[in-house]
N, C-alpha and C positions, 0 to 999 in steps of 0.2 A: 504493499500499499504505500503510494507515493504523499508525503505530506507536507514537503518543502516547495514554496513557490521557487519560481526561477526568476532572477534579477537579471536584467540586461541592460547593459548602456551602451548607446551607439549602434543600436539596433536597426538591422535592414528590413524594410517590411515591403510588402507587395500584394497584390491581388485584393487590393483594398475594397470593400463593401460594407462602410459604415452605415450606410443608409439602408442598407436589408434589402437591396432592389432584388427582382427575381430575375435569375439568368440562368444559362444552361445548365449549370454546376449549383445554382442557390435556389431554394425556395423563397418566395417572398416574405419579407421580415425577417429574416436571418442575418443579422448584423455579423459581419466576422472580416478578418484579414490576414495575412499571414507572415511569419518572421522566419527569415534564412537563417540556418545554421551552418557556417562556414566550418567551425571546428569538426571534423570527423570524428572524434573521439567523443565529443559531447554529445553528437547525433545519435553514435551507436550507443550510448549509455540511457539518453532518453528511451530511446527504441527498447532497449533491455527491461527498462522500469514501466513499459506499458504505453508509453507516450504514442499516439498517431502520428508517426514520423511519415513523411512522403518525400519523394525525390523525383526533381524534374530531370528530364533526358539530357545529357551534354550537348552543346551544341557542336563542339569540337570532338572527334574521335578519341583524342587522349586525355579529353578534361574529364573529371569524375563529375557522378551526378550531384545535383544542388539539393541538398536537405533541407526541408523546411517544416514548419510546424504551423497549422491554421489554429488561429485563436478566436474564439468566439465573445463576442461584446452583446453580453446581456443585463436587461434593465429588470427582470423580473424579481430577483430575491434581493441580492446586495448589489445595487449598480456600481459600475466601475468609476475611479476617479481618472476622468479624461481631461486632460489640460494642454491648452493651446498656447504656446509660448512666443512673443514678438518682443520688438524692440519697446514696446509700449508696457508689455508687463505680462502676465499670465491670466487666462481664461478659463474658467471651468465650462466645459462643454456638457450639456445636458443631453438626454434623450433626442430632444427636437431640434438641437444643433450639431451634434457629434458627426453628422454625414458631411459637413464640410471638410472632414479629413479625405474624402473622398478624392477631391480634387486640388489641395494645397501643394505647392511642391516643398519636400521635406529636406530640414536641413540636418536634423537629428532626432532619434526617439530613443527617451529612456523607458524602459517596461518593466512592470512585474506581472508574471503570468501564474495564475491560481490553478492548481490541480483538483480535478473531480474525478475521483475513483468510482468509475462505473461498474456494474455487474449484472448482465442481462443473459437469462437462459444459459448460464453456464459460461459465457464469454464474459473476459474481463479487460479493462484499459482504463486510460487515464485522458480525459477531456481538458483541454487548455481553455482558460478563461482570461479576460484581461481583468487585471485586478485595479493597476494603476499605470498610466502611460502620460509622459509628458512629450508634446511633440513640438520642437521648434522648426518655425517653416523659414523657408528664404523670401527674405523682402527684396523688391527691386528698388532702383535707386531712386525712382518719384516716391515711394513711401518713405524713404528716409529722408527725402529733400523736404517734404510737406508733412512731415510728423507732428510739429509743433503747430500747424495751421489749425485755427477752431472749425468744427463742423458747423456749417451755418444751419443745416437743418434743425440743431438742437434747438436753436431760437424761435423757430416757429412752434414748437412744442409749448403748452403752458406748464410752469413751474408747479412742482407739486404741492406747494404751499398756497398757489394761487386758486381761487374759489370761482369757479363758474358762476356769473352773475344771473344766468337763468335757470341755476339749479334750486329747488325747493328743498327747504330743511323740514323733514318731517319727523316725530318722534311717537313710537306706538308703545301703548302700553301693553303690559302682558295680560292676555284674556286666556282663562283655563276653562 
């Protein structure tokens, strides 16, 4: 039984489907991505422990197959901590915003993978779930250039402390 999380710094990820879009190999609503495992010994140990390692066919005949592990991103029981890191700071991504990771250009990923040991009809294995993930994105030169320019759209929104002059204040008494 696997109990320890896998901690990966500067991880390389691919096959991103944080939106849970339906595809040839993915039913609708299933959010996931893959992390590539370059260390052959680590890939072998993970496979021996029951993790569901997969391998891409090599592009060149002399290359070794590329090991990878599919990671599920589930918000049903214990939601993962997904954080977007930019020059402006950190933003926690929720279930309705995590899909932006499908399209951003990634500079770095630090990741904690949580094991889930399963046993179905006598077969056993370990499924990988995202526990925590910090994604630093590449920012282009204009994002850096205009970093300190205020967002003019924010001025169009009423401040939280301002009242709507047409709003009616009504108090209700409790009736049983």
